[in-house]
N, C-alpha and C positions, 0 to 999 in steps of 0.2 A: 816110826822111824825118826831118828835124830838128824838134825841138820846143823852143822857148825861152820862158822866162817872165821878165818884168821887172815890177817894182813900184816905185812912188814915191808918197810922201805929200806933198801940197802944201797949204800953209796958205791955201787959197782956198775959196770956196763951190762947191758942185756946179754952180750956174748959171754961175759964172765959168769953171770948168773946161770945162764943156760948150760954152760960147760960143767959147772959144779953140780947143779941139781939133776941134770939128766944122766949123770954118771952113777950107776947103782952102787959102786964101791964107796960112795960118800954117805950112804944111808946110815951106816953105823956111827959116823962122827956126829950126826945130829939127833941121835936117839939116846935117851938116858941110859947110863951104864947099868943101873939096877934092873933094866929090862933084859939083860943078857942076850942082846940082839946078835945073831950070827947069820950071815948070808951063806946059804948052802950051794946056791947055783953057781955054775961057771958061766960067765957072761961072754958074749961074742962082741968084742969091742968095748969102748968106754962110753957109749951113748945108748940111751934107751931107744927102743923102736917098737912100733905096734906089733903085737903078737908075742913079745918077749915074756917069758915066764921067769919069775924070781921066787925062789924058795928060801924061807928063813926058819930059824927057831927063835922064839921070843918067850920071855918069862914075865908076863904082865901081872900075874897074881900069885903071891906067896912063893915066888921062885919056881913055880911049876912050868916046865918047858912045854910049849905048844908049837906045833908045826903050822906054818902059815905059807900059803902059796898065792901070789898075786900075778895078774896078767896086765901088762901095759896095753891098753886097748886102743888108745888114741894118742897120736903125737902130731903136733903141728910145730915145726921147727921154730924155736925162739918165741913161742906163744903159749903153748900149754901141752901137758900130757895128763893122761888119766890112768890111775891104777885101780883095778877091781880085784877083790878077793875071789879066788876060785875055791880054796879050801882054807879053813881056819876057824878062829873063835867066834866070828860074827855070822849072823844069818844073812847079812847083806853089808857090803863095804864098797863104796864108790868115792874115790878121792881125786878131785881135780886140782892140778898145780898150774897156776896161771902166772904169766910174767908180762909186765908192761914197762917199756922204757918211759921214764918220767924225768923231769928236770933233776939233775944231780944224782941219778941212779936208776934203780929199777924197783917197781912195786910188785911184790909177790903176793899172790892170793891163794889160799887153800880153801876149797869148798868141799866139805866132807859130809856125806850121807852114810849113815850106818844104822843097823838094826841088830840088837842083841837077841840071840835065840831064846826059846822057852816061853813065848807068849807074854802074858801079863806078869809072870814072875821075872822074866828077862827085862821087861819094861821097868819094873821096880828096882832090880839090880842096877840097871842103866842109870836111873834117876839118882840112886844113892851112891854109886861107886864109879861106874864106867865113864860117864860124862866128865866127872872130875878128873879122872886119870888121863883121859884124852886131852883135856885142857892143860894139864900139867906137862904132858909131852910137848905140846905146842909152845908152852911157856919156856920150857927148856930149849927147844929148838931156836926160839927167838933170842934167848940169851947167848947161846953158842954162836949163832950167826952174827950177832952184834959184836962179839969178841973176835970172830974170824975175819969180819969185814968192817973194821972200825971206820968211822967217818970223820 
């Protein structure tokens, strides 16, 4: 299993950060365009909640569309939420989104645990390709968020 950790400080309030990141409609904005990310679910409200199911189509490799279904399993208002894959390309996916008010802004932390399927072959593919692609997605996210919330 892979464990990745990303952090970013944004010059916005905790309320503003929570409002943006807990709204599923904003996922597309912070996902690279080449991934062909499309949210299929119809959401109830503009804020994530425990038990919410979000379905997507994503094209992470060679433009091949994959269906992905995540569940928001935990939500503590203005502190964190967790999304877990229920169906999709990973054997395991657990993503914590944490938010902490700090001087002059908010500290965002992403703690990601994932496992690629297919045993040792999947581990090899993960080491050669998947981990790099996941890192690129978070680098893109950091760039977009820096542009969207300039300090």
